[in-house]
N, C-alpha and C positions, 0 to 999 in steps of 0.2 A: 384612583389616580390612573391616567393612561399612560402607564410606564412601558418602554419598548421591552421586548425580550432580550437577553443577552447577544443573540445573535443580530437582532435589529439595531440594538444599540452600538454595537461594534461596527456595523456599516455606517451608522450615523457619525459615529466618532471619526472613523478613517476619512469620510467624505469632508467633514469640518476641518481636519488637520491639513488635507490637501488643499482646500480653499483658503486656509490661513497662510500657508507657505506661498500661495501665488498671490497673496494680498487682494484676493477677490472677496465678495461679500459672501457671507455664510450660506451654505447649501442648506435648504429646507428638507426635511425628511418627506418622502412620499409614502411612509408605511401608513397603511390605514389605521393602524392602532395606536399611533402617536399623534397627539394633537400639538403638544409643544414641550420642549424640555425646560421651559420656565414658566412655572405655573403660578407665579405671584402677580396678582393684579397690581397695576399702577396706583390705583386710588380705589377706595370702595366704591364710587360712583361708577367706575369703569367696568364694573363687573355685570356681565350680561345675565339677566334672569333666566334661571333654569327652568326649562319645559319639564314639569313634574309629571308623574304617572298619575292615574286615575284615583288612586289611593290616597287619603290625606293623612297627614301627620297628627299624632296625638296632641290633644289640647293640654294636658298636664304637663307643666314645665317647672323644674325647680330653678329658681331664679337666684343670682347672686344676692347676698346680703351683708349689710355692714360696709366696712372700707375696704380698699384694696388689700390684698394678701399681705403686703409688706407691713401692715399695720397690726398683723397677728402675732402673739407671742413666740418665739422660739420654741422649739421642742425641749423637753426636760433633759433628755439623753443626748449627749454628743461625745462620742467616742470614735476612734479610728478602727478600721477593720483589721488591719495588718501594720506590719513594721518593714519597710523597704528602705535600702540604702539610697540616698539621694545626693546627686552631684550638684555642683555649683554652675548654674548658667545664668545668663543675664536676666535679671528680674527675681532671681532667688537669692536668698540670704543664708542657705545651709552649706555645709561642707561636705565632701565626699565621704567623710565617715559618720554624718549623721544619719538618723533613722527617723522616719515619720511615725510617731505614735499619737499624733492628732493632727487636724489641719493646722497650718502656722497662723491662719487667719481666722477671725470668727465666722462661722457660717453666714453666708450671705442669703437671705431669704426675700422673697417678693420680688417686685418688678425693679430689679437693680439696674441703674443706667450706667454702672461703670464700664468704660470702653476697654478694648484690648490694650495691653502694653505696647508702646512703640519700640520699647527696648528687647522686646521677645525675639529670641533666635530659635531656629529649628534645633531641636536638641539631637545628639548622638544618638544611635540605636542602642535599645537594651538598657538605657540609663534612666532611672527615675529621676525625675525634674519636677519642681513645684510650678504650678500655674501661678504666673505673678501677680494676678489679681485676686484668686479665690483661695490659693494656698493649698490645693489639692494635689495629690502626687499623680502625675501623668508620664507615660512611657511610651516612646515610639517603638513600634514592634516589627514593621516591615519596611522595606526600601523599594522604590520604583526605580532605582538606578538600573539602566540597561533595558528597561522594559516601560510600558505606559503607565502601569499602576499596579499595585498589590494591596487590594482594598477588602473592605467589609462588604459583604454581598448586598444586604437590604436591612431595613429597620424592622421587618417582619420576620426575619430568620435569625435564629439564634446561632451566633458564631462560635460559642464556647461548649466543650462537650460536658458530659454530665458530672464529672469529678474536677473540673477545672484544670485539668493537665493539658490540654490540647485546644487549638482553635484553628478555624479555617478561614481562608481568604478567596477572593476570586482575583486572579493573577493576569496580567496583560497578555500572557501567552495563551490565554482562553482556556484556563485550566483552574481547578480548585487546588489549593496547596494547604497542607496540614503542617503546622508548627507546634512545637513544645511551648508552653505560655511561660514558663519560668525562664527559659534561656533563649527563645526565639529560634532555636534550631529547627531546620526544615525536616519533617519527617518523611513526607511524600507528596507528590502530585497525584492526585487521585485519577485513575484511568476511567473518567466517566465523560459524558456529553457535556459542554457547557450550559446547556439548558436542562440539565438532569435534576434540578431543583433538590439539592441535598439538604437533609435535616440530620441533625445529631439523634442517636438513639437517646431515649429519656433516662435510662439506667446504666446501660453499657457504654463505658467512656471510648471504647475503641472502635464503634460502629456508626457507620453512616447510612441512613436510608435515602433511597432516592428512586425516581423513575428512570426510563432509559433516554428519554429525549422528548422535545416538544412539538414533534411533527411525525407524519407517518413515515418518512423516510428513515428517521432514526428512532422514533418511538413506538410503543406498544401498549398493551394493557396489563401491565405487570409491575410489581413494586419490588425493589431489590435492597439488599444490603451490601455494603462494601466494608471490610476491615481496614480501617485507617493505617495500621501497623504493616499488615502483610499485604494489603491490596487484593485480597481475594474477594470475589463477588459471588452473592448466591441471590436466587429468586425466592422471596419470602411469601408472595401472593401473586396467583395468576388469576385474573379476573375476566380472561378474554370471552370464555362461553358465557358467563352471567351477563357481561356488558352487551355482548352481541345479541343476546336474548331479547333485550329492551331496545337496543340499537343497532339493527342489523348491518350496517355499513360501518361500524365503529372500528377505528384503526389505532387511535392513540388518545392519550389522556394527560393532563396537566394542568397546574393551577395558574399559570402565568407568572411563575416566579414570585408571587405575592401573597400565597396561600401558606398555611401551617397546619400540622396536625395538632390534635388536642394535646394538653400538657402532659398526659400520661402515654402519649404515642399510639392510643388505641383507634382513634377516630380520624379519617381523612375525608376529604371532598376534592373532586377533580371535575374539570370540564372535559367532554367527551367530543372527538373530532372524527371526520371519515377521512378516507384516503385522499381527498382533494382539499383538505383542511377547512371543510365546512364544520361550522360548530353545531353539534346535535343536541346537546343538553348536559345536565349535570348528574354526578353519581355521588353518593354518601356511602362510606365503606368503614366497617368495623374490623380492624386486623386481628384482635383478641379473639372474637367470635368467628373470623373469617366470614362475615356475612355482609352482603350488600344490604344496606338499610332502606335504601330508596334511589330512585331516579326520578328525574323531571325535565320537562322541555324548557323552553326558553321564553323570557318575558318579551312583551312587544312594546313599541312606543317609548322606550327609554333609552335608546341606543344600544351600542355593542356591549356585551358582557366582557368586562375587563380582567376579573379575577374571581376566585371562589376560596373559601377557607372554612375550616373547622374552628370552632371556638375553644379557649381553653379547657372548660368543662367537658367538651364532646357532646354538649346537649343541643347544639345548634350548629347550622350552617350559614355562613354569610356569602352573599353574591353581591358583587359589585358592578353594575352597569355604568354607562357613562353619565346617565342623567337619574341614576336612583339606585340605592343600596337597599338590599332586602335581607331579612333573616327568616329562615325556615327552621322547624324542629328538625332533629338530626336524620329524621326519615324522608325529609324533603317535603313535608306537607305543612300546613299552616302558615302559608307566606304572609309575612307582614313587612310594610314599608319602614325603614329605619330613618332615611334620609333621602330627600328628595334632590340628590346630587352624587357625585363621585370625586372625592378628594382623597389627600393623603390621610391615612388612619391606620388603626390596628384594633384588634379585640384585646382585652385585658380582664383581670381579675379585680373585682371591687373589694372593699373592706369587708363586705357581708359575704364574701365568697361566690357571688354570682357573676356571671359573664357581662362584660360591658363592651360597647362599641364606641371607640374613642377617635374623632375626627376634627378637623378643621373645616370650618364651614366658610368657603370663599364665594358663596352665592350672594345675591342681593335680597336674601330674606331676612326676616326679623331677626335671625341669629347669625346673620353674615358678619364674618369676622372672628366669631367666638370658637374657641375649642370647646367641643361639646362632648360629653359622656352620656350614652344612651343604656339604660338599664335593659338588658334583652329579655327578662322576665316580664316587665311592666312597660317598656318603651317610654318611660320617664325621662325627660332630656334634663341634664344638669349642665350649666353654664360655668366654664371654669375661669377663662381669661379671654380678652378681646383683644387680637392682634391688630385690629384697626384703631386702637386706642394708642396713638403716639408711636405707632410701629408699623412696618410694612416689610414683610419677609417670607420667604418660604420655609416650610416647616415639615418635618417628619415626626410620627409618632410610633414608639415602641412600647408593647405590653408584654414583653417576653419575660420580665422579672416576676415570674408566678409566685415566688415564695416571700414577696412583699406586697401583698394585696391591697388595692387602693391607690397604687402609685403607678405612673409610667415615665419613660423617658422622652422628652421632646428635644430635638436639635434643629437648629436654624441655619440657613444659608442664603446666598443671593439676596442679602439685605438691601432694599431700596432707600432707606433712611438712616444714614450711618449716625450713631449715637443713641438709637432707639433702645429700650430696655431689652428687648428680645433678639438683638442682632448677634449672630455668629457665636452662638454658644451652645453648650449641653446643659440640660435642666432636668430635675426630678420634679415632677407635677403630681399633685394630690387630686384625685378624683371626687371632689366635694365641691359645693358651690362657692365660687371664688377661692378655690383650693391653694393651699401654700404652694410657692415656687421655690425650690433650692437650687440656687445658681451653682453650678459644678465647675465649668471651665469654659474659656473662650476657645474656639477652634482654629483660629488663625490660618482660616481656609477661604481663598478668595475666588477659585475657579467657578465658572459658570456652565460647566459642561455637566452632562449626567453623571459622569464617572467620579466627579468631585463632589456630589451631593454627600452630605455629613453621614446620614444613616446610622445615626447612633442606636446602640442596643444594649441593654442591661442583660448580664447573666441571670440565671435562675434566682440566685438569692439577692440579687440587687447589690453586690459587693463591687462588682466591677462594670464599667462601661466601655463598649468598643466603639470608636468612631472613626471616619476618614478625615484627613486633612492633606492639602497640597502643600502645607508648610510656607506659605506665603508666595508660592512660585505662580499662582494664577493659571496653571495649565491644567492637564488631566492626570497629573502624577501622583494620584491619592495614595496615601499610606495609612496604615492602621495605627491607631494610638489607643492605649488601654489607660483608663482612668480610674484611680481606686476611689471607691465611694465612701466618705465617712458615715458612720452609723448615725441614724436620726430616727426618731419616732413622731 
């Protein structure tokens, strides 16, 4: 996806607000890295064919079999993860003293066409309420009052720390805020740059890892840790000499806010820039070994490099260009084409423990409209569901729930076909042919700005999902909601 950096998107958002107040037409972004904030095709036939790279896709494709996923039997195990007090709101039938020990409705599997409740009202802060359609427990955790938004950062970035006690947001004051998950109490605003690309430490619940910034004026070639409780920052890796050895003019590195380290926090990948913000190449790094595993230059003929990321296992590096997505071994050799395009996506862990690349194909190819999972060992494509089938919506994918292999979170927004089964909801999706879909909640989000994209993410054990909603304002005032996921198998 051609997502703007936080700095670029702030500029775009401010311009759109000014234009809106003046009742003028929206102002288009001139940033070269942003093609559109609305990436939903109006119809499948309106999608322009992508100009692919010289490499061809593998011919082995796992096709859906049988009927649609809603014809599959429900799982045998259905219990709730925890007990939370639930207050009464419109659409909920529980009292303030009731606890949730299971979803109040039977779990809704498959392409469920149920529409959001017209009686839904934005819930008060820190008060668990029931989704009026699916009966799951949802709690609003942040407020955008007095600012533009206080939102989940992105679908590829884990918002919750390693023990579930804290979560962070991106706040309208261009800062990352850390909150206690149980109470919503603000712990601190991190004194890091808005483009510092923070990631929680995989095992230490108080530590956030990050770079300095995304340009030569604020960035460098080091990796840092900041203590979310004390605010103390230390350097944990200085790659300056080693990167300059391969790229003599290197000045900064980042993944453009769309990458992630491996699930164990050992393996990182970044794009390297010079002092004039020219992109030089890629670097792969192992923090545990303090070793640069490899560097490589840029591909040609496939548009601009948009993002780079390690995979959950750390065995691979993914690089997303505008017109092609490649996978490399973690030493940046053995480049293979995964997808002849660049769309919303994430890496994930399959049921067999291997890495997958999961993306929506909005091209005009034979797989156009499908959510696709690619096994990064074999490059076999698995087709999961077709968004062009009675649906037309934007979608984000998140594979951060590492401890529940074989599942991802999908969240939709900017629906063009109200009443379609996929509209404006958060779903758990199985990474198998015609995989099961568990409908978790409607988002009640109607804004069409970048800042109100839903960007749902599961925590590591898939017990909670964080997502954004404007609560029906249709503005940019996105706030964070936490959804308790019922157990399923």
